[in-house]
N, C-alpha and C positions, 0 to 999 in steps of 0.2 A: 529156688525154693518158694518168691514171691507170685511165681508161675502154679506152683504148689496147691499154695497158701488160696487166689484167686480160683481155680479149678476145684478144691473145695467148697468153698463158699458160694460158685453157681452151684453144685449138687447138695447146697445146703437147700438154699433157695427155691432149689425143684424138687427137692425133699420135703419141701416145708419144714422143717427141724428149728424150732425157735433158737433154743440154744446155742446149738452149734451155729447154726446163720452170725448171729449175736455175737459169740466168739471170736469167727472167722475176724469180723466187724473192729472189733478188739484188735483185733493183731493188726490186722490190715493200718487202723487209727494209729497203732502204734508207731508200725513199717515207715508210716508220712511222717510222723512226728519227729521223728530221727533223721530221716530225710532234713529235713528243715532245717532243723538244728542245727545241720552238717555242713550245706549250703550257705546258715549264717555263718556259721567261723569258720568260710572262708576251703571248707572242704569241698573233696567229689562230690563235682555235679549228680555223676551221677544214681546220688543215690548211698545206703551203705549197703555192703557185698553181705554175705551165705553165714559169716562166720559172727559179724556183729547180729546178725536177724533171728543167729542162734542163742546167742547170749541173750537178747532184747528178750526171747523167749522162756530161757532159766529165768530170770527176773522177775517173768510176769508170773512161772508157776511157784514161785518164791514167796509173792506175795498173797498170792492167791491159799496158800496153804498157811502163812499169818493168817489170813482172816477167817478161813476156813477152827481152824485152832480158836482162834476168838470171839466164832458166832456158836460153839460150842461150847465152851466156858460159860455164854451168857443165855444159856439156853434156846439159841437159832437154830433146831437142828435143820427143818427147812433151807434156811442160810448156808450152811454148813457143807451139805447136801450140791448141790445150784455148784458150793465153790471148786466141790473135787470131779462135780462136774464138767468144768471149764478146765482142771489141772489134766483131765486123759483128752480134750478136747486139743490143747496144744501141746503134752509131750508125744502123739500123734506127729508131730513133724520136726519132730529132735530127734537123732539116732538112738537107741538103746543105751540104756545107765550100764556102767563095763563093775562087772563083780566085784568087790573087794580085793582077790585076788589079784585082778588082772588091775585096778589101776595100783595097787602096794604093786606088781614090775615095773608100769609105768614110771614111778614119782621112781623109782631105782635105775630105771633105765635115762631116767632125764638129768638127775645126777650123777649117773657116773660120765653122760651126755657131757657136759658143766663141767665138769670136774669140779662139782659142787662139793665142799670142804670144813664149810663154817653157815654159821645161821647165818650168817650179813652175805649167805648167799642166796636163801631164801627165798627173796624177788624174785632173782631171773627164774629159781628152779619152779617160780608159780606162774611166771611171767609166758613164760615155756609150753609150760603145763593148758594154764588158756586158752594155749595158740594150737594149740596140736586138738583137745581133747574137748573141748567146747563142746554142751550138751549135753556131753555123757558123766561127769564127773561131778560131783555134790563139794564144791571149792574151798567150802567151811572147815568139811572134814579130812578133806584131802590137804588144807593148810597144817592142821596137826598134825601129822604123817609125816609133811614135809622135815616137819618143825622138830619130831620124834626122830628123823632117821638122821636129818644133822647134825644132829646134836652127840648123834650114837658114833658119827666118823667122826667126830672131835675131842 
């Protein structure tokens, strides 16, 4: 994943695409910051892996969505548009989002796999989904679905 991002950054430099280059530099900075914090905590000296990078990219998208919404509410449409451009660039490095039907099937399969039967099992189900489907699900919405399905199983 790192090499893909670096290759994209080099291409953006050659194309003189300022917005893309700026966004890719922000991604690299966030990854390096995570690497440093991981090393400081006595973690892996190789840095974060692709799964953690995808989670980081998801977090960056969420931050930009919130900012774009605030800019729109404040009448700053040009800033909201810039945030949306950054979101589309970041999304290029994440897997394709799953459909609602595919998410529902994945949730049910995970519940079955873990023999989850009550809301007490929700944390285990969410952790399993996050490790397997990072970057392709909105876990805020998925949490509600897991809760609903576990409530129906009880």
